[in-house]
N, C-alpha and C positions, 0 to 999 in steps of 0.2 A: 411611624409606620408599624413598628413592633407592637406597641400598645394597641393600635387599631386592629391589627391581625389577631391579637390576643382576645380583644373584646368580641370580635366577630366569631372566632372559634368557640368561645365560651357560650355565647348566645345560641349559636348553631347547635352545639351539643345539648344545650338545655331543651331545645325543641325536638331534636332527634330522639332524645330519651323517652319521649311520650309515645313513640310509635312501637306497637307490639311487634311489627314485622322486623324491626331492627334489634330485637332482644339479643340476638347472637353477638352483637357488637357492644353490649353493655359494658364489658370489661374495658374496651378501648375508650368508650365514652367517659367512663369513670376516671381513667388515667388522664385524658385531656382536660376534664373538669378539675381534677386535683392540681394539675400543672398550671392551668390558667388562674385558678384561685390563689395558688402560691405566688404567682407573679403579681396578682392584685395586692396580696399582703405586703410584698416587698415594695411595690409602688406606693401603697398607702403609708408605710413607714417612712419612705424617702420624702414623700410630699409633706408629712408632718415635720420632718427634720429640716426641710428647706422652705418652710412656710414663710419665713421672714423675707425670702427673695420674691415670693409671690405678692406679699404685701410689704413693700420696702419702707413705708412710712410708719410702721408699727414695730413695737418691741417683739422679741422672740416669742414670749408667752402669749401676747395678744394676737399675734399673727397665727400662732398655732390654734388658738381658740376660734379665730375667725375662719380658718380653713375647716375645722371640725364641724362647725355649724353651717358651712356653705353647702350648696347643692351637691357639688362634687364630693365633698367630704362625707355627707350623709349617704349618698349613693354608694360610695366606696365601702363604707362601714356595713351597710345593709347587704352588700354583695358578699362580704367576708364572713359575717356572723353565722350563716347556716353551716359553714364548714367546721365550726368549732363547737357546735351544739348537736343535740339529737335531731338528725335530719328526718327522723320518722314522724315528728310532730308536724301537724298541718301548718301551724303558724310559721315554722322555720322553712317549710317547703314553699310557702307563699312568698317568703322574703326573696326567693330566687327571682321573682318578677323584677326586683330592683335592678337586675343585671341589664335588662332591656334599656333602662335609662342611661346606661353608659354610652349609648349611641348619641345622646345629646352632647357628649364631650367632643364628638367629631365636629360638631357645629362650630366649635371655637378654633379648630385647626385648619379648616379649609374655607376659602372665600366663597366657593359655590354654595356651601351650606349657610354661610353668613348672610346671603341674600334673603333667605327666608326670615331670619331673625330681624334683619333691618326692615323688611316690609311690614312684619307684624308690629314692630315698635313704632314705625311711622304712621301706621293705620290703626293704632290702638284705640283712638277715640271713636273711629267709625265702627270698629269691631265691638267695643263696649256698648255703643248705641244700638247696634243691631241685636246684640244679646239681650239688652234691656227691653227692646221692642218685642222680641220673641217671648220673653217672660211675661210681659203685659198681655200679649195676645193669648198666651196659654192660661193666664189667670182669668181673663175675661171669658174665654171659651168654656172653661170648666165650670165657671159660675153660671153661665147661661145654660149649659147642658144640665147642671143640677136642677135649675129651675124648671126645665122642660121635662126631664126624665125621672125626677125623683118619685113622683106619684106612680109612674108606670113601672119603674124598676127600683123600688126602695132598697133592695138588698145589694144592688150594684152601685147606685149613686146615693150612698148614705148621707154624705155631706158634700160641701163644696170642694173638699180636698180629695174625695173619692174619684173624681174625674181626671186626676192628674195624669194617670196612665193613658186615658183616652185622648186627652189634649196633646200629649207628647207624640203618641203614635199617629194621630190625625194631622197634626201640624208639621211634623218632621218626616212623615212617610205618606204612602198612598193607601194604607190600610187602617183598620180599627183594632186589630188584635182580638182579645177575648172580651173586651168591653165595647159595646157599640149601641147606638141609639135605635129605638124601636118606634118612637112616636113619629107621626107624619111631619110635624114641624121640624124636629131635629134632623130627620132624614133629608128633608128638602134643603136645609141649611148646609148639611154636610155635602150634599150633591153639588150645590153651588160652589162650595169651597174647592171640591175636586175638579170641577170644570175650569175654575180660575187657575188652578195649578197646571192643568194640561195646556191651557192657552199660554 
């Protein structure tokens, strides 16, 4: 519970720091961030020290390496790194995004969250098949759109891969974004697709 509260506080402060309206609380946010990162440092060191209990079938050194390259170990390290380097660099500010992935650790501690992991694991074949079908449809649609639209919009549909943004926005949303068809054939095909989605 203590680590869970620490994770939530750290992530909450990370988001609150982006609001200009809360600039007067920047000092408090900095203190909370420093305290929570310090707790993460202690936890990281303790987890390395006790890695052989996490992987009882391994030697001390192998268990430590196993933890360091595990998801939790990498997330913990990426969370701590920005606190020891120049936070003004964009790359180190971006590493703070890794803090959000701490929420995945809650998944291993509460059965209610484990339901999601169990379902995803049991349905992994169906999920992979669905993603594969979507990729095939995107590949086919952008190739067809290139064939139809290239002569009318050569600067937009330069090659078969130029329509990837169009195929993504059309297949996964109801709009076309900044790339859209202008030929009659392509517009009719897109309209049929839109009617099918509505039904």
